[in-house]
Residue frames as qw, qx, qy, qz and C-alpha x, y, z in Angstrom:
[[0.000, 0.887, 0.461, 0.000, 0.00, 0.00, 0.00],
 [0.417, -0.201, 0.029, 0.886, 1.62, 3.22, -1.12],
 [0.180, 0.893, 0.397, -0.111, 0.25, 6.68, -1.67],
 [0.489, 0.411, 0.096, 0.763, 1.72, 9.43, -3.75],
 [0.280, -0.701, -0.338, 0.562, 2.33, 12.59, -1.71],
 [0.356, 0.109, 0.348, 0.861, 2.95, 14.64, -4.88],
 [0.177, -0.368, -0.344, -0.846, -0.45, 16.19, -5.39],
 [0.163, 0.182, 0.672, -0.699, -2.94, 17.36, -2.79],
 [0.432, -0.071, -0.507, -0.742, -6.14, 16.12, -4.38],
 [0.580, -0.094, 0.560, -0.584, -9.27, 14.90, -2.66],
 [0.323, 0.068, -0.886, -0.324, -10.47, 11.37, -3.41],
 [0.751, -0.293, -0.094, -0.583, -13.81, 9.77, -2.60],
 [0.314, 0.211, -0.885, 0.273, -13.39, 7.22, 0.16],
 [0.728, -0.492, -0.290, -0.380, -15.30, 5.27, 2.81],
 [0.213, -0.581, 0.657, -0.431, -14.18, 4.95, 6.44],
 [0.729, -0.019, -0.677, -0.099, -13.72, 1.27, 7.32],
 [0.696, -0.496, -0.448, 0.264, -12.57, 1.76, 10.91],
 [0.117, -0.904, 0.181, -0.370, -11.46, 4.32, 13.47],
 [0.751, 0.132, -0.530, 0.370, -8.14, 3.12, 14.89],
 [0.427, -0.421, -0.436, 0.671, -7.62, 5.83, 17.48],
 [0.022, 0.784, 0.294, -0.547, -8.40, 9.51, 18.03],
 [0.128, 0.751, -0.277, -0.585, -6.39, 10.67, 15.00],
 [0.023, -0.296, 0.851, 0.433, -6.29, 7.65, 12.62],
 [0.767, 0.300, 0.263, -0.503, -8.83, 6.11, 10.23],
 [0.368, -0.063, 0.837, 0.400, -8.70, 3.19, 7.82],
 [0.520, 0.559, 0.085, -0.640, -10.35, 4.11, 4.51],
 [0.572, 0.176, 0.701, 0.388, -10.98, 2.46, 1.17],
 [0.086, 0.426, -0.230, -0.871, -10.85, 4.72, -1.86],
 [0.678, 0.495, 0.397, -0.371, -13.60, 4.69, -4.49],
 [0.682, 0.727, -0.044, -0.062, -11.34, 5.28, -7.52],
 [0.067, 0.741, -0.667, 0.044, -7.82, 4.33, -6.45],
 [0.979, 0.006, -0.185, -0.089, -6.45, 0.80, -6.76],
 [0.752, -0.520, 0.317, 0.253, -3.57, -1.12, -5.21],
 [0.102, 0.767, -0.510, -0.376, -0.27, -0.55, -6.98],
 [0.078, -0.317, 0.925, 0.196, 0.36, -4.28, -7.55],
 [0.161, 0.353, 0.921, 0.033, -3.27, -5.37, -8.05],
 [0.118, 0.011, -0.207, -0.971, -5.31, -3.05, -10.27],
 [0.447, -0.381, -0.679, -0.440, -8.53, -4.94, -9.52],
 [0.512, -0.511, -0.598, 0.346, -8.41, -4.26, -5.75],
 [0.080, -0.914, -0.114, -0.382, -9.45, -0.90, -4.31],
 [0.389, 0.383, -0.499, 0.672, -6.75, 0.84, -2.27],
 [0.625, -0.712, -0.319, -0.022, -7.15, 0.59, 1.52],
 [0.439, 0.436, -0.323, 0.716, -5.06, 3.03, 3.53],
 [0.458, -0.627, -0.462, 0.428, -4.57, 4.50, 6.99],
 [0.215, 0.615, 0.114, 0.750, -5.00, 8.28, 7.10],
 [0.212, -0.150, -0.502, 0.825, -4.77, 10.95, 9.77],
 [0.082, 0.694, 0.640, -0.321, -7.84, 12.83, 10.97],
 [0.060, 0.711, -0.060, -0.698, -6.73, 16.02, 9.19],
 [0.015, -0.216, 0.753, 0.622, -6.75, 14.14, 5.86],
 [0.025, -0.435, -0.877, -0.204, -10.49, 13.37, 5.94],
 [0.225, 0.154, 0.205, -0.940, -13.56, 15.57, 5.78],
 [0.516, 0.431, 0.676, -0.302, -17.26, 15.00, 5.16],
 [0.302, 0.313, 0.637, 0.637, -18.44, 14.98, 1.56],
 [0.146, 0.208, 0.118, -0.960, -19.98, 18.38, 0.81],
 [0.517, 0.499, 0.616, -0.324, -23.67, 18.46, -0.11],
 [0.456, 0.386, 0.560, 0.574, -24.49, 18.72, -3.81],
 [0.052, -0.118, 0.003, 0.992, -24.80, 22.32, -5.03],
 [0.339, 0.637, 0.576, -0.385, -28.23, 23.88, -5.23],
 [0.369, 0.299, 0.529, 0.703, -28.95, 24.80, -8.82],
 [0.080, 0.574, 0.219, -0.785, -29.82, 28.48, -9.18],
 [0.536, 0.577, 0.597, 0.151, -32.21, 28.67, -12.15],
 [0.158, 0.965, 0.035, -0.206, -31.36, 32.33, -12.72],
 [0.049, -0.790, 0.562, 0.240, -27.65, 31.63, -13.22],
 [0.893, 0.309, -0.271, -0.183, -27.71, 27.95, -14.25],
 [0.470, 0.484, -0.667, 0.317, -24.48, 27.19, -12.37],
 [0.721, -0.466, -0.495, 0.129, -25.73, 26.76, -8.81],
 [0.503, -0.284, -0.230, 0.783, -23.56, 29.69, -7.71],
 [0.063, 0.937, 0.313, 0.143, -24.40, 33.33, -7.22],
 [0.288, 0.710, -0.222, 0.603, -22.36, 36.49, -6.97],
 [0.171, -0.627, 0.508, -0.565, -20.33, 36.57, -3.70],
 [0.951, -0.239, -0.096, -0.172, -21.07, 32.92, -2.80],
 [0.282, -0.668, 0.687, -0.036, -18.26, 31.38, -0.74],
 [0.950, 0.246, -0.123, -0.149, -16.90, 28.27, -2.52],
 [0.658, -0.409, 0.530, 0.345, -13.97, 25.84, -2.55],
 [0.602, 0.750, -0.161, -0.223, -12.08, 26.31, -5.81],
 [0.926, -0.003, 0.198, 0.323, -9.61, 23.91, -7.39],
 [0.178, 0.938, -0.294, -0.039, -6.19, 25.51, -7.87],
 [0.223, 0.626, -0.746, 0.049, -3.07, 23.66, -9.01],
 [0.648, -0.021, -0.755, -0.104, -4.64, 20.24, -8.36],
 [0.293, -0.175, -0.749, 0.567, -5.58, 21.05, -4.75],
 [0.254, -0.761, -0.506, -0.318, -8.56, 22.41, -2.87]]
């Protein structure tokens, strides 16, 4: 089990267990084991590396994008949030 530390990019995952106050075991939805491309990657991550999935955006019919002027958003920049 190895993870690339090159890019800070969020990945969908599911918590499998809570090891202690600051550690979780997760399985990723779209990452696979390096040596077995048919097996989803399972990894141990620190508490500061997980966050709840944000709710889906509300679609604003007036703008079509779901966002309005001065809305606070997370924006992808250089492959990181």
